[in-house]
C-alpha positions in Angstrom: 0.0 0.0 0.0 1.3 3.4 -0.9 1.4 6.2 1.6 0.1 9.7 1.0 2.4 11.6 -1.4 3.4 8.4 -3.3 1.8 6.3 -6.1 2.3 3.0 -7.9 1.8 2.1 -11.5 -0.7 -0.8 -11.9 1.9 -3.5 -12.6 4.4 -2.6 -9.9 4.6 -3.4 -6.2 6.7 -0.4 -5.2 5.7 3.2 -4.6 7.2 6.3 -6.2 7.3 9.9 -5.1 4.3 11.9 -6.5 5.4 14.3 -9.2 5.0 18.1 -8.8 1.5 19.2 -9.8 -0.2 15.9 -8.9 -2.2 14.8 -6.0 -1.4 11.4 -4.5 -3.8 10.5 -1.6 -3.5 7.3 0.3 -5.8 4.9 -1.3 -6.2 1.2 -0.6 -3.7 -1.2 -2.1 -2.6 1.0 -4.9 -1.7 4.7 -4.6 -2.9 6.7 -7.6 -1.8 10.0 -8.9 -4.4 12.6 -9.9 -4.0 15.9 -11.7 -3.9 18.8 -9.2 -7.3 20.6 -9.6 -7.9 24.2 -10.4 -8.1 26.4 -7.2 -5.1 24.6 -5.6 -1.5 23.5 -6.0 0.0 20.1 -5.2 3.5 19.6 -3.7 4.8 16.2 -2.6 1.4 14.7 -3.5 -0.5 16.9 -1.1 -3.1 19.4 -2.1 -3.0 23.0 -0.9 -6.0 25.3 -1.7 -5.6 28.9 -2.9 -6.0 31.2 0.0 -9.1 33.3 0.6 -8.9 36.4 -1.6 -7.2 34.4 -4.4 -8.6 32.1 -7.1 -7.2 29.2 -9.2 -5.7 30.0 -12.6 -4.0 26.7 -13.6 -4.4 23.0 -13.2 -1.4 20.7 -12.3 0.3 23.6 -10.5 3.1 22.8 -8.0 3.4 26.2 -6.3 1.1 29.0 -5.1 2.5 31.6 -7.6 1.6 29.5 -10.6 -1.7 28.2 -9.2 -3.4 31.3 -7.7 -4.0 34.9 -8.6 -5.4 37.9 -6.7 -9.2 38.0 -6.8 -10.2 41.0 -8.9 -12.4 43.8 -7.8 -16.1 43.1 -8.3 -15.7 39.4 -7.2 -15.2 37.6 -4.0 -13.0 34.5 -3.7 -13.3 32.0 -0.9 -10.5 29.5 -0.1 -10.1 27.1 -3.0 -12.1 29.2 -5.5 -11.7 27.5 -8.9 -14.0 29.6 -11.0 -14.3 33.2 -10.0 -17.2 33.8 -12.5 -19.4 32.0 -10.0 -18.7 34.6 -7.3 -19.9 38.0 -8.5 -20.1 40.6 -5.7 -23.8 40.5 -4.6 -26.2 43.3 -4.4 -26.0 45.3 -1.2 -22.2 44.7 -1.1 -18.9 45.8 -2.6 -15.8 43.8 -3.3 -12.4 45.5 -3.7 -9.3 43.7 -5.0 -8.4 40.5 -3.0 -11.8 40.2 -1.3 -12.5 36.9 0.4 -16.0 37.8 1.6 -18.2 40.6 0.2 -18.3 43.8 2.3 -21.7 45.0 3.2 -22.8 48.6 2.4 -23.1 50.8 5.5 -26.4 51.4 7.1 -28.3 54.1 5.3 -26.8 53.1 2.0 -27.7 50.6 -0.7 -26.4 49.0 -3.9 -28.8 47.3 -6.3 -26.2 46.0 -8.8 -23.8 43.1 -9.0 -20.0 43.4 -9.4 -19.6 46.6 -7.3 -16.0 47.3 -6.4 -15.8 50.2 -3.9 -17.6 51.6 -0.9 -18.4 54.6 -3.2 -20.7 52.2 -5.2 -23.1 52.2 -2.2 -25.5 55.1 -2.6 -27.5 57.0 0.1 -31.0 55.6 0.7 -33.8 57.8 -0.6 -35.8 59.7 2.0 -38.4 57.5 3.7 -36.7 54.2 2.8 
């Protein structure tokens, strides 16, 4: 049985070190290697997710600089985000560069659009609202 970070080809009884950019979890009798998924990087067969405020830009990456990019303004990026298009900044919030969680507009202000980037995008509420 191969330990985490190693794999074995089908016909061999020995385990090899997992190559950079691949994930090699401990799995039964044979250790398998898998392509490191978008939103993370894999080193020594172990998967590390992109940090909050960053998103995945490459599969099979073996270091953080090649795997992750700063989340652009107008979006929010949770840990391990693999498709930032799924995370537009929601209404009532704004998302500057490197936002992990959307920031809520202050009380007395509102924003009725997606993809807002700065606090200035939150407008004063109309009288009586």
